[in-house]
Backbone as numpy.savetxt, mean C-alpha at the origin, in Angstrom:
# Nx Ny Nz CAx CAy CAz Cx Cy Cz
8.65 -11.64 31.08 9.24 -10.37 30.63 8.55 -9.21 31.36
9.33 -8.31 31.88 8.78 -7.15 32.59 8.20 -6.16 31.59
6.95 -5.76 31.82 6.31 -4.81 30.92 6.88 -3.42 31.13
7.22 -2.75 30.06 7.71 -1.38 30.13 6.61 -0.45 29.66
6.44 0.66 30.37 5.42 1.62 30.01 6.08 2.97 29.75
5.76 3.57 28.61 6.34 4.86 28.24 5.25 5.77 27.72
5.41 7.06 27.94 4.41 8.03 27.54 4.96 8.95 26.45
4.19 9.07 25.39 4.50 9.97 24.29 3.30 10.86 24.03
3.51 11.88 23.23 2.36 12.66 22.79 1.68 12.00 21.60
2.48 11.45 20.69 1.94 10.80 19.50 2.70 9.51 19.23
1.97 8.46 18.91 2.56 7.21 18.45 2.16 7.04 16.99
3.15 6.80 16.14 2.91 6.53 14.73 3.19 5.05 14.50
2.17 4.31 14.09 2.34 2.88 13.83 2.53 2.68 12.34
3.76 2.37 11.95 4.08 2.21 10.54 5.18 3.16 10.14
6.29 2.61 9.61 7.44 3.43 9.28 7.69 3.57 7.79
6.61 3.63 7.00 6.74 3.89 5.58 6.69 5.38 5.30
6.40 5.73 4.04 6.40 7.14 3.66 5.39 7.95 4.47
4.20 7.40 4.69 3.17 8.14 5.43 3.57 8.33 6.88
3.99 7.25 7.54 4.35 7.34 8.94 5.54 8.23 9.20
6.58 8.10 8.36 7.77 8.93 8.55 7.47 10.40 8.28
6.61 10.66 7.30 6.26 12.05 7.00 5.50 12.68 8.16
4.55 11.94 8.72 3.83 12.45 9.90 4.78 12.69 11.05
5.70 11.75 11.27 6.65 11.87 12.37 7.59 13.05 12.17
7.98 13.31 10.92 8.87 14.44 10.65 8.20 15.76 11.03
6.95 15.92 10.63 6.22 17.15 10.96 6.07 17.28 12.48
5.72 16.19 13.14 5.51 16.23 14.58 6.81 16.49 15.33
7.90 15.89 14.85 9.19 16.14 15.48 9.60 17.59 15.37
9.40 18.15 14.20 9.75 19.56 13.99 8.83 20.48 14.80
7.65 19.98 15.17 6.74 20.74 16.02 7.01 20.51 17.51
8.09 19.79 17.80 8.56 19.56 19.17 7.62 18.65 19.95
6.95 17.76 19.23 6.08 16.79 19.88 6.88 15.51 20.17
6.73 15.00 21.37 7.38 13.73 21.73 6.67 12.61 20.97
7.39 12.04 20.02 6.76 11.13 19.06 7.57 9.84 18.96
6.86 8.74 18.81 7.49 7.43 18.61 6.92 6.78 17.36
7.81 6.27 16.51 7.41 5.49 15.34 7.65 4.02 15.66
6.62 3.22 15.46 6.72 1.76 15.61 6.74 1.15 14.22
7.84 0.53 13.86 8.02 0.04 12.48 8.28 -1.46 12.48
7.36 -2.22 11.87 7.54 -3.66 11.76 8.46 -4.04 10.62
8.83 -3.07 9.76 9.79 -3.34 8.69 9.24 -4.18 7.57
8.00 -3.92 7.16 7.37 -4.68 6.08 6.78 -3.74 5.03
7.60 -2.93 4.36 7.06 -2.00 3.36 6.47 -2.74 2.17
5.35 -2.24 1.68 4.67 -2.87 0.56 5.54 -2.91 -0.69
6.35 -1.88 -0.91 7.12 -1.80 -2.14 8.51 -2.43 -2.02
8.71 -3.27 -1.00 10.01 -3.92 -0.82 10.46 -4.73 -2.04
9.55 -5.41 -2.79 10.02 -6.18 -3.94 10.57 -5.32 -5.08
10.24 -4.03 -5.11 10.65 -3.17 -6.22 12.08 -2.65 -6.00
12.85 -2.63 -7.09 14.22 -2.11 -7.01 14.25 -0.60 -6.97
13.24 0.04 -7.57 13.21 1.50 -7.62 11.77 1.97 -7.47
11.60 3.20 -6.99 10.28 3.82 -6.95 10.30 4.99 -7.94
9.13 5.31 -8.45 9.05 6.35 -9.48 7.86 7.26 -9.22
7.92 8.45 -9.84 6.83 9.40 -9.73 6.91 10.30 -8.52
7.97 10.17 -7.71 8.15 11.05 -6.55 9.14 12.14 -6.98
8.64 13.35 -7.13 9.45 14.45 -7.62 10.72 14.61 -6.79
11.85 14.64 -7.46 13.20 14.76 -6.90 13.75 13.45 -6.37
12.92 12.41 -6.31 13.37 11.10 -5.82 13.06 10.00 -6.82
12.77 10.37 -8.06 12.41 9.39 -9.08 13.57 8.43 -9.33
13.30 7.14 -9.27 14.32 6.12 -9.49 15.07 5.70 -8.24
14.77 6.30 -7.11 15.44 5.97 -5.86 14.99 4.60 -5.37
15.89 3.84 -4.77 15.52 2.55 -4.19 14.64 2.77 -2.98
13.55 2.02 -2.82 12.67 2.20 -1.66 13.40 2.11 -0.33
14.33 1.17 -0.21 15.06 1.03 1.06 15.90 2.26 1.35
16.50 2.84 0.31 17.30 4.06 0.48 16.41 5.23 0.89
15.24 5.31 0.29 14.29 6.37 0.62 13.89 6.30 2.10
13.56 5.10 2.57 13.14 4.95 3.96 14.30 5.20 4.92
15.49 4.78 4.55 16.65 5.04 5.40 16.88 6.54 5.56
16.72 7.30 4.46 16.87 8.75 4.54 15.80 9.35 5.44
14.58 8.83 5.35 13.50 9.32 6.20 13.76 9.06 7.67
14.30 7.89 7.98 14.60 7.58 9.38 15.70 8.49 9.92
16.68 8.81 9.09 17.73 9.74 9.52 17.14 11.13 9.78
16.21 11.55 8.94 15.64 12.89 9.09 14.83 13.01 10.37
13.99 12.02 10.69 13.18 12.14 11.91 14.05 12.09 13.16
15.18 11.37 13.08 16.06 11.29 14.24 16.66 12.65 14.59
16.83 13.52 13.58 17.39 14.86 13.83 16.50 15.67 14.78
15.22 15.34 14.82 14.27 16.12 15.61 13.81 15.37 16.85
14.58 14.35 17.22 14.30 13.66 18.47 13.17 12.65 18.43
12.71 12.31 17.25 11.65 11.30 17.13 12.26 9.92 17.38
11.61 9.15 18.25 12.08 7.80 18.52 11.56 6.82 17.48
12.30 5.75 17.25 11.86 4.70 16.34 12.21 3.36 16.94
11.24 2.47 16.99 11.46 1.13 17.51 11.08 0.13 16.44
11.96 -0.85 16.20 11.66 -1.91 15.25 10.88 -2.99 15.98
9.58 -2.94 15.85 8.71 -3.87 16.57 7.34 -3.84 15.89
6.48 -4.71 16.32 5.13 -4.79 15.76 4.11 -4.42 16.82
3.20 -3.53 16.48 2.09 -3.20 17.39 1.04 -4.28 17.27
0.77 -4.97 18.36 -0.13 -6.13 18.32 -1.49 -5.85 18.97
-1.59 -4.76 19.72 -2.86 -4.45 20.35 -2.90 -2.95 20.65
-4.12 -2.44 20.77 -4.30 -1.02 21.11 -5.62 -0.86 21.82
-5.63 -0.05 22.86 -6.84 0.23 23.63 -6.89 1.71 23.94
-8.07 2.14 24.36 -8.27 3.54 24.79 -8.53 3.53 26.28
-7.85 4.37 27.01 -7.98 4.41 28.46 -9.13 5.32 28.85
-10.28 4.72 29.06 -11.44 5.50 29.44 -12.03 6.27 28.28
-12.95 7.16 28.58 -13.62 7.95 27.55 -12.76 9.16 27.20
-12.11 9.09 26.03 -11.27 10.20 25.61 -9.91 10.25 26.24
-9.51 9.17 26.93 -8.20 9.15 27.56 -7.09 8.80 26.59
-5.94 8.52 27.13 -4.79 8.18 26.29 -4.98 6.81 25.64
-4.23 6.62 24.56 -4.18 5.33 23.90 -3.03 4.51 24.50
-3.23 3.20 24.57 -2.18 2.28 24.99 -1.92 1.32 23.84
-0.69 1.28 23.37 -0.32 0.42 22.25 0.67 -0.62 22.76
0.32 -1.88 22.59 1.15 -2.98 23.04 1.99 -3.50 21.89
3.28 -3.67 22.14 4.21 -4.14 21.12 4.53 -5.61 21.33
4.89 -6.28 20.25 5.19 -7.71 20.32 6.35 -7.98 21.26
7.28 -7.03 21.37 8.44 -7.22 22.24 8.16 -7.06 23.72
6.94 -6.69 24.10 6.57 -6.61 25.50 6.36 -5.21 26.03
6.72 -4.18 25.25 6.54 -2.82 25.71 5.09 -2.38 25.53
4.64 -1.52 26.41 3.36 -0.83 26.23 3.66 0.66 26.21
3.27 1.31 25.14 3.54 2.74 25.00 2.21 3.49 24.97
2.20 4.66 25.54 0.97 5.44 25.68 1.13 6.77 24.95
0.02 7.30 24.46 0.07 8.58 23.76 -1.31 9.21 23.72
-1.32 10.52 23.51 -2.58 11.25 23.39 -3.22 11.03 22.02
-2.39 10.77 21.01 -2.89 10.56 19.65 -2.11 9.44 19.00
-2.77 8.75 18.07 -2.15 7.64 17.35 -2.40 7.82 15.86
-1.35 7.61 15.08 -1.46 7.59 13.62 -1.26 6.16 13.15
-2.25 5.62 12.46 -2.11 4.28 11.89 -1.66 4.46 10.44
-0.45 3.99 10.17 0.13 4.08 8.83 0.72 2.72 8.45
-0.06 1.68 8.71 0.40 0.30 8.56 0.27 -0.22 7.13
-0.35 0.57 6.25 -0.42 0.20 4.84 -1.26 -1.02 4.57
-0.87 -1.76 3.55 -1.58 -2.98 3.17 -0.57 -3.98 2.64
-1.02 -5.20 2.46 -0.19 -6.22 1.83 -0.89 -6.74 0.58
-0.10 -7.22 -0.36 -0.62 -7.71 -1.63 -0.71 -9.23 -1.61
-1.88 -9.76 -1.93 -2.04 -11.19 -2.12 -2.02 -11.46 -3.63
-1.01 -12.17 -4.09 -0.83 -12.42 -5.51 -1.59 -13.64 -5.96
-1.98 -13.68 -7.24 -2.63 -14.88 -7.77 -1.71 -16.09 -7.62
-2.30 -17.23 -7.33 -1.50 -18.45 -7.11 -1.18 -19.11 -8.44
-0.38 -18.41 -9.23 0.11 -18.92 -10.50 1.61 -19.12 -10.35
2.13 -20.31 -10.63 3.56 -20.55 -10.46 4.41 -19.51 -11.18
5.34 -18.94 -10.44 6.26 -17.96 -11.00 5.90 -16.52 -10.73
4.63 -16.25 -10.43 4.20 -14.86 -10.25 4.85 -14.25 -9.01
4.78 -14.90 -7.88 5.34 -14.34 -6.65 6.85 -14.17 -6.75
7.52 -15.15 -7.38 8.97 -15.11 -7.48 9.48 -13.93 -8.33
8.67 -13.49 -9.28 9.13 -12.44 -10.19 8.42 -11.10 -9.94
7.62 -11.05 -8.89 6.88 -9.82 -8.60 7.86 -8.71 -8.25
7.65 -7.54 -8.89 8.53 -6.41 -8.69 9.68 -6.37 -9.67
9.80 -7.41 -10.52 10.88 -7.45 -11.51 10.28 -7.33 -12.91
9.75 -8.42 -13.44 9.02 -8.34 -14.71 7.57 -8.79 -14.57
7.15 -9.10 -13.36 5.74 -9.21 -13.00 5.42 -7.97 -12.17
4.56 -7.12 -12.70 4.34 -5.79 -12.14 2.86 -5.56 -11.89
2.55 -4.49 -11.18 1.14 -4.20 -10.93 0.72 -2.79 -11.32
1.69 -1.85 -11.39 1.32 -0.44 -11.57 2.07 0.17 -12.74
1.37 0.56 -13.80 2.07 1.17 -14.94 2.68 2.53 -14.60
2.08 3.25 -13.67 2.67 4.54 -13.29 3.99 4.34 -12.54
4.10 3.22 -11.84 5.34 2.91 -11.11 6.42 2.37 -12.03
6.04 1.55 -13.02 7.04 0.79 -13.78 6.86 0.85 -15.30
5.80 1.50 -15.78 5.50 1.45 -17.21 6.61 1.99 -18.09
7.21 3.09 -17.69 8.26 3.70 -18.52 9.43 2.75 -18.70
9.79 2.05 -17.64 10.96 1.18 -17.69 10.76 -0.03 -18.60
9.51 -0.43 -18.84 9.26 -1.62 -19.67 8.51 -1.24 -20.96
8.49 0.04 -21.28 7.72 0.53 -22.42 8.08 -0.22 -23.71
7.07 -0.40 -24.56 7.20 -0.97 -25.89 7.58 -2.45 -25.90
7.57 -3.10 -24.76 7.80 -4.54 -24.73 6.46 -5.28 -24.86
6.48 -6.57 -25.17 5.24 -7.35 -25.21 4.68 -7.54 -23.79
3.50 -6.98 -23.55 2.88 -7.05 -22.23 1.85 -8.17 -22.19
1.73 -8.80 -21.04 0.59 -9.62 -20.70 -0.10 -9.01 -19.50
-1.39 -9.24 -19.39 -2.14 -8.83 -18.20 -2.90 -10.06 -17.72
-2.68 -10.44 -16.47 -3.33 -11.61 -15.88 -4.60 -11.15 -15.19
-5.74 -11.53 -15.72 -7.02 -11.12 -15.13 -7.26 -11.86 -13.82
-7.66 -11.12 -12.82 -8.06 -11.72 -11.55 -9.55 -11.50 -11.29
-10.10 -10.43 -11.86 -11.54 -10.14 -11.83 -11.87 -9.44 -13.14
-13.16 -9.27 -13.45 -13.50 -8.49 -14.64 -12.92 -7.08 -14.63
-12.58 -6.55 -13.44 -11.99 -5.21 -13.36 -10.58 -5.16 -13.97
-10.00 -6.33 -14.24 -8.67 -6.35 -14.86 -8.68 -5.76 -16.26
-9.86 -5.64 -16.85 -9.97 -4.97 -18.15 -9.39 -3.56 -18.05
-9.70 -2.88 -16.96 -9.20 -1.51 -16.78 -7.68 -1.50 -16.77
-7.06 -2.46 -16.10 -5.61 -2.53 -16.07 -5.04 -2.75 -17.47
-5.68 -3.64 -18.25 -5.21 -3.90 -19.61 -5.32 -2.64 -20.48
-6.39 -1.91 -20.31 -6.55 -0.67 -21.08 -5.50 0.36 -20.66
-5.23 0.46 -19.37 -4.25 1.43 -18.90 -2.85 1.12 -19.42
-2.43 -0.14 -19.37 -1.05 -0.44 -19.76 -0.86 -0.31 -21.27
-1.95 -0.26 -22.03 -1.81 -0.07 -23.47 -1.23 1.30 -23.81
-1.20 2.20 -22.83 -0.55 3.51 -23.01 0.97 3.35 -23.17
1.51 2.26 -22.64 2.96 2.07 -22.63 3.43 1.02 -23.65
2.52 0.32 -24.28 2.89 -0.67 -25.29 1.71 -0.91 -26.21
2.01 -1.10 -27.49 0.93 -1.43 -28.43 0.83 -2.92 -28.67
1.49 -3.71 -27.79 1.45 -5.17 -27.88 1.02 -5.71 -26.52
-0.29 -5.75 -26.32 -0.85 -6.14 -25.02 -1.81 -7.31 -25.20
-1.66 -8.33 -24.36 -2.56 -9.47 -24.35 -3.18 -9.61 -22.97
-4.49 -9.68 -22.92 -5.22 -9.90 -21.67 -5.53 -11.39 -21.55
-4.93 -12.04 -20.55 -5.19 -13.44 -20.27 -6.33 -13.52 -19.25
-7.45 -14.07 -19.68 -8.63 -14.06 -18.82 -8.50 -14.98 -17.62
-7.63 -15.99 -17.71 -7.33 -16.86 -16.57 -8.64 -17.49 -16.05
-9.08 -17.11 -14.87 -10.29 -17.70 -14.29 -11.53 -16.83 -14.50
-11.40 -15.79 -15.32 -12.53 -14.92 -15.63 -13.16 -15.39 -16.94
-14.46 -15.61 -16.92 -15.16 -16.03 -18.13 -15.38 -14.84 -19.05
-15.23 -15.08 -20.36 -15.36 -13.98 -21.31 -16.75 -13.35 -21.24
-17.76 -14.15 -20.95 -19.12 -13.61 -20.88 -19.34 -12.69 -19.68
-18.37 -12.69 -18.74 -18.46 -11.77 -17.60 -18.07 -10.34 -17.99
-17.44 -10.17 -19.15 -16.98 -8.85 -19.55 -18.10 -8.10 -20.26
-18.41 -6.89 -19.82 -19.45 -6.09 -20.49 -19.07 -5.81 -21.95
-20.09 -5.66 -22.79 -19.85 -5.38 -24.20 -19.01 -4.12 -24.41
-19.28 -3.10 -23.60 -18.50 -1.86 -23.74 -17.03 -2.10 -23.47
-16.73 -2.97 -22.50 -15.32 -3.26 -22.20 -14.67 -4.00 -23.37
-15.39 -4.93 -23.97 -14.84 -5.66 -25.11 -14.57 -4.71 -26.28
-15.44 -3.74 -26.47 -15.21 -2.77 -27.55 -14.02 -1.88 -27.24
-13.87 -1.50 -25.98 -12.70 -0.69 -25.60 -11.41 -1.47 -25.80
-11.41 -2.73 -25.42 -10.22 -3.55 -25.62 -9.85 -3.64 -27.09
-10.88 -3.82 -27.92 -10.62 -3.89 -29.37 -10.08 -2.57 -29.89
-10.64 -1.46 -29.41 -10.20 -0.14 -29.86 -8.75 0.13 -29.44
-8.36 -0.42 -28.29 -7.00 -0.22 -27.79 -6.02 -1.22 -28.39
-6.53 -2.17 -29.17 -5.66 -3.17 -29.78 -5.22 -4.25 -28.82
-5.96 -4.45 -27.73 -5.62 -5.46 -26.73 -6.24 -6.80 -27.14
-5.42 -7.82 -27.27 -5.91 -9.16 -27.58 -6.45 -9.81 -26.31
-7.53 -10.56 -26.44 -8.14 -11.24 -25.31 -7.98 -12.75 -25.50
-7.34 -13.41 -24.54 -7.08 -14.85 -24.61 -7.79 -15.53 -23.46
-8.82 -16.33 -23.74 -9.49 -17.07 -22.66 -8.66 -18.27 -22.22
-8.98 -18.80 -21.08 -8.30 -19.99 -20.58 -7.41 -19.70 -19.40
-7.22 -20.73 -18.58 -6.45 -20.59 -17.35 -4.96 -20.53 -17.64
-4.28 -19.63 -16.94 -2.82 -19.55 -17.03 -2.22 -20.56 -16.05
-1.35 -21.44 -16.58 -0.75 -22.49 -15.76 0.58 -22.07 -15.15
1.28 -21.15 -15.79 2.58 -20.75 -15.27 3.29 -19.80 -16.20
4.48 -19.41 -15.80 5.30 -18.47 -16.56 6.52 -19.19 -17.12
7.00 -18.72 -18.24 8.23 -19.23 -18.83 9.36 -18.26 -18.52
10.45 -18.77 -18.00 11.57 -17.94 -17.59 12.85 -18.53 -18.17
13.65 -17.70 -18.80 14.94 -18.11 -19.32 15.99 -17.05 -18.95
17.14 -17.53 -18.47 18.22 -16.62 -18.08 17.72 -15.54 -17.12
16.89 -15.97 -16.18 16.37 -15.09 -15.14 15.58 -13.91 -15.70
14.82 -14.16 -16.76 13.91 -13.13 -17.27 12.67 -13.81 -17.83
11.56 -13.13 -17.71 10.29 -13.64 -18.21 10.30 -13.67 -19.73
9.92 -14.82 -20.29 9.86 -14.93 -21.75 8.48 -15.30 -22.27
7.59 -15.79 -21.40 6.29 -16.16 -21.92 5.31 -16.57 -20.83
4.07 -16.78 -21.28 2.97 -17.22 -20.42 2.43 -18.52 -21.00
2.28 -19.52 -20.13 1.81 -20.83 -20.58 0.40 -21.08 -20.08
-0.49 -21.46 -20.99 -1.85 -21.80 -20.62 -1.96 -23.26 -20.22
-2.98 -23.54 -19.44 -3.23 -24.92 -19.02 -3.76 -25.74 -20.19
-3.57 -27.05 -20.14 -4.08 -27.92 -21.19 -5.59 -27.92 -21.23
-6.13 -28.10 -22.44 -7.58 -28.17 -22.61 -8.29 -26.85 -22.56
-7.55 -25.75 -22.74 -8.19 -24.44 -22.75 -8.82 -24.17 -24.11
-9.79 -23.27 -24.18 -10.43 -22.97 -25.46 -9.45 -22.49 -26.53
-8.33 -21.92 -26.11 -7.38 -21.40 -27.09 -6.32 -22.42 -27.48
-6.46 -23.63 -26.99 -5.50 -24.67 -27.35 -4.76 -25.18 -26.14
-4.65 -26.51 -26.02 -4.06 -27.12 -24.84 -2.59 -26.76 -24.66
-2.28 -26.15 -23.50 -0.91 -25.88 -23.14 -0.19 -24.89 -24.04
-0.90 -24.07 -24.76 -0.24 -23.12 -25.66 0.53 -22.08 -24.87
1.54 -21.51 -25.50 2.35 -20.48 -24.86 2.29 -19.19 -25.67
2.48 -18.10 -24.98 2.47 -16.78 -25.61 3.73 -16.05 -25.17
4.50 -15.60 -26.13 5.72 -14.86 -25.81 5.35 -13.52 -25.18
5.82 -13.30 -23.97 5.62 -12.03 -23.26 6.86 -11.77 -22.44
7.25 -10.53 -22.32 8.41 -10.20 -21.48 8.03 -9.42 -20.23
6.78 -9.02 -20.13 6.27 -8.32 -18.94 4.86 -8.84 -18.67
4.55 -9.06 -17.40 3.20 -9.47 -17.03 2.69 -8.57 -15.93
1.56 -7.92 -16.19 0.91 -7.10 -15.16 -0.16 -7.93 -14.45
-0.22 -7.78 -13.14 -1.23 -8.47 -12.34 -1.87 -7.44 -11.41
-3.03 -7.77 -10.92 -3.70 -6.92 -9.93 -3.82 -7.72 -8.64
-2.88 -7.55 -7.71 -2.95 -8.30 -6.46 -4.21 -7.93 -5.67
-4.63 -8.84 -4.84 -5.73 -8.54 -3.93 -5.16 -7.74 -2.76
-5.69 -6.55 -2.56 -5.22 -5.68 -1.49 -5.83 -6.12 -0.16
-4.98 -6.31 0.84 -5.45 -6.69 2.18 -4.99 -5.60 3.15
-5.88 -4.68 3.52 -5.48 -3.59 4.43 -5.05 -4.14 5.79
-4.00 -3.56 6.32 -3.58 -3.91 7.68 -4.36 -3.00 8.65
-5.61 -3.35 8.87 -6.51 -2.46 9.61 -6.87 -2.99 11.00
-6.10 -3.96 11.50 -6.46 -4.58 12.77 -6.55 -3.59 13.92
-5.60 -2.68 14.02 -5.62 -1.74 15.14 -6.78 -0.75 15.01
-7.09 -0.35 13.79 -8.24 0.53 13.58 -9.52 -0.15 14.05
-9.65 -1.43 13.75 -10.84 -2.17 14.17 -10.87 -2.31 15.70
-9.73 -2.61 16.29 -9.67 -2.77 17.75 -10.08 -1.50 18.46
-9.75 -0.35 17.87 -10.04 0.94 18.52 -11.41 1.49 18.13
-12.16 0.74 17.35 -13.55 1.10 17.07 -13.76 2.11 15.97
-12.79 2.27 15.08 -12.97 3.21 13.97 -14.04 2.70 13.02
-14.89 3.59 12.55 -15.89 3.21 11.55 -15.19 2.92 10.23
-15.59 1.81 9.59 -14.94 1.38 8.37 -15.91 1.48 7.19
-15.32 1.62 6.02 -16.11 1.66 4.79 -15.65 0.52 3.89
-16.58 -0.31 3.45 -16.25 -1.43 2.57 -16.09 -0.92 1.14
-14.99 -1.33 0.50 -14.72 -0.96 -0.89 -14.39 -2.23 -1.66
-14.33 -2.17 -2.99 -13.91 -3.35 -3.75 -12.48 -3.79 -3.42
-11.73 -2.95 -2.70 -10.34 -3.24 -2.40 -10.11 -3.46 -0.91
-11.17 -3.72 -0.16 -11.04 -3.97 1.26 -11.70 -2.89 2.10
-11.62 -3.05 3.42 -12.25 -2.12 4.36 -11.25 -1.07 4.81
-11.62 0.20 4.63 -10.75 1.31 5.01 -11.52 2.24 5.94
-10.81 2.97 6.81 -11.50 3.81 7.78 -12.18 5.02 7.14
-13.28 5.41 7.72 -13.93 6.66 7.35 -13.10 7.79 7.97
-12.58 8.69 7.14 -11.72 9.76 7.64 -12.18 11.10 7.06
-11.78 12.17 7.73 -12.02 13.49 7.16 -10.85 13.86 6.26
-10.84 15.08 5.74 -9.82 15.48 4.80 -8.41 15.52 5.36
-8.30 15.49 6.69 -6.98 15.53 7.32 -6.47 14.14 7.70
-7.37 13.16 7.70 -7.00 11.81 8.10 -7.54 11.37 9.44
-8.37 12.21 10.09 -8.95 11.85 11.37 -10.07 10.84 11.18
-10.01 9.74 11.93 -11.06 8.73 11.87 -12.25 9.17 12.71
-13.24 8.30 12.86 -14.40 8.61 13.69 -14.09 8.50 15.18
-12.89 8.06 15.51 -12.45 8.00 16.91 -11.56 9.20 17.18
-11.94 10.10 18.08 -11.10 11.27 18.36 -9.69 10.85 18.75
-8.71 11.51 18.14 -7.32 11.21 18.46 -6.71 10.08 17.65
-7.52 9.42 16.84 -7.04 8.29 16.04 -7.03 8.69 14.57
-5.86 8.62 13.95 -5.67 9.10 12.59 -5.19 7.97 11.70
-5.42 8.12 10.41 -4.95 7.13 9.43 -4.31 7.86 8.27
-3.24 7.27 7.72 -2.53 7.89 6.60 -1.95 6.81 5.70
-1.68 7.19 4.46 -1.10 6.25 3.51 -2.10 5.18 3.10
-1.59 4.00 2.77 -2.47 2.92 2.32 -3.33 2.35 3.43
-3.10 2.75 4.67 -4.03 2.39 5.74 -5.32 3.18 5.62
-5.27 4.29 4.87 -6.45 5.14 4.71 -7.13 4.96 3.36
-6.48 4.26 2.43 -7.07 4.08 1.11 -6.16 3.25 0.23
-6.75 2.63 -0.78 -6.03 1.67 -1.61 -5.02 2.33 -2.55
-5.35 3.51 -3.08 -4.61 4.04 -4.23 -3.53 5.05 -3.87
-3.00 5.00 -2.65 -2.00 5.98 -2.25 -0.60 5.55 -2.72
-0.07 6.25 -3.72 1.30 6.02 -4.12 2.23 6.64 -3.08
3.54 6.43 -3.22 4.48 6.89 -2.19 4.35 8.39 -1.96
4.28 9.16 -3.04 4.21 10.60 -2.89 2.89 11.03 -2.25
1.80 10.34 -2.58 0.51 10.64 -1.95 0.53 10.27 -0.47
1.16 9.12 -0.16 1.24 8.69 1.23 2.01 9.69 2.07
3.12 10.19 1.52 3.90 11.19 2.25 3.08 12.45 2.50
2.30 12.83 1.51 1.45 14.01 1.66 0.39 13.78 2.74
-0.22 12.60 2.72 -1.22 12.27 3.75 -0.61 12.32 5.14
0.60 11.80 5.27 1.26 11.82 6.56 1.56 13.23 7.03
2.03 14.06 6.11 2.31 15.46 6.45 1.04 16.15 6.95
-0.06 15.93 6.22 -1.32 16.59 6.58 -1.79 16.15 7.96
-1.68 14.85 8.23 -2.11 14.33 9.53 -1.22 14.89 10.64
0.10 14.91 10.41 1.00 15.41 11.44 0.71 16.85 11.81
0.50 17.69 10.80 0.21 19.11 11.07 -1.12 19.27 11.80
-2.12 18.49 11.39 -3.43 18.59 12.04 -3.38 18.12 13.49
-2.64 17.06 13.75 -2.51 16.56 15.12 -1.86 17.61 16.01
-0.78 18.21 15.53 -0.13 19.23 16.34 -1.10 20.36 16.68
-1.88 20.81 15.70 -2.84 21.87 15.95 -3.89 21.47 16.97
-4.38 20.25 16.86 -5.41 19.79 17.80 -4.86 19.67 19.22
-3.64 19.15 19.37 -3.05 19.04 20.70 -2.82 20.42 21.30
-2.37 21.36 20.49 -2.13 22.72 20.97 -3.42 23.34 21.49
-4.50 23.25 20.69 -5.77 23.85 21.10 -6.34 23.16 22.32
-6.18 21.84 22.41 -6.67 21.12 23.60 -5.95 21.59 24.84
-4.66 21.81 24.77 -3.90 22.28 25.93 -4.30 23.70 26.33
-4.51 24.55 25.33 -4.91 25.93 25.64 -6.32 25.97 26.25
-7.21 25.15 25.70 -8.58 25.10 26.24 -8.57 24.59 27.67
-7.67 23.62 27.96 -7.59 23.12 29.32 -7.12 24.21 30.29
-6.23 25.09 29.81 -5.73 26.17 30.66 -6.78 27.20 31.01
-7.69 27.43 30.03 -8.71 28.46 30.27 -10.03 27.85 30.72
-10.04 26.53 30.91 -11.22 25.87 31.45 -12.36 25.69 30.48
-12.07 25.61 29.18 -13.13 25.40 28.19 -13.48 23.92 28.13
C-alpha cells in the first residue's frame, strides 16, 4: 500500500464529545484540522445520555452524528480510522500520526481524545445487559430506574461508595460483596451502609436472572455464607467497571503520566496541555470522571488554547522571538 502523507495544523485523535468539541472550536478558528475516529464511543451501550443541558435524553449516536455535521460546516476533515502510532519529528517539530489504513498525517499539534474502555466483571449476564438494566452511573441512569430494587455488584472495597450513592435513587439497595471479603470493609463504611439502609450480602455472585428480556434477580454461587445458590429479586444492578485508559499514543509521545486508582492518566495543566509541548489531552483520555458534558467542555478549552498558542508562535516567528 502506498503511504499517503498529509499536513494539518491540528490532528484530533478521537471523535467523541471531547474530540468533536475541540475540532469545532478549531474549525471555527480557521485551523486546518483532522479528526481521526475509530468509532468506539464508551457510551455506545446506552440508549440515551443524560445530564447534558439541552440534550438530556438524546441518543449518544444521534449526538455524535450532530457533532460530525457541525464540524463539517467549518471544513474540518474526519476519517474513520484508527491511529496506531505517533512520533515527533525532531526537537519540537511536527507530529506524525500513522493510521491503520496506511495514511500518515502530520500536524503542529495533536489532541488525544481517545477516552477509555470499560472492563466488566466476568459474571454471566453482566456484559449482555450492560447499558440496559446493568448500569454503572446513577447520574447517567438513576432517574430512569428510580425506586426500583437495586443491586450493587462489588468489585473492590470502593464499591461501598457506589452503593451509598445509588441509595439516593432507591430505598431498596443490596450490596453483593461478590469477591470482596466483608472484613475488608472499614467500620465507618459498614456504619454508613447501615445508616443508608443498604443491605450487605456476602458471597460470590454466580449470574443474573432474566425473564422476558429484563433483569429479575441476582443468583449467588452454591456454598456461600448466605446460603447455597440463593437468589435475590433485583430489577437493576449497578457495577463499577475497571477503567482502562486508551493512553497508548500519549505513552508513545513521552507524556508524563500519573497513576490513579482508575489507571494512568497524563499530567496536564488547566487547559489540557500535557508535559509534551503541542500534545493535548481531553475527555476521558485526561481523567476518569469526565461525563459527556465535561468532556465537551474539556475539548472546547483545549481547542481554544491550541489556537492561541499557534497564533502566538506564528507571530513570534515573524518578529524573530
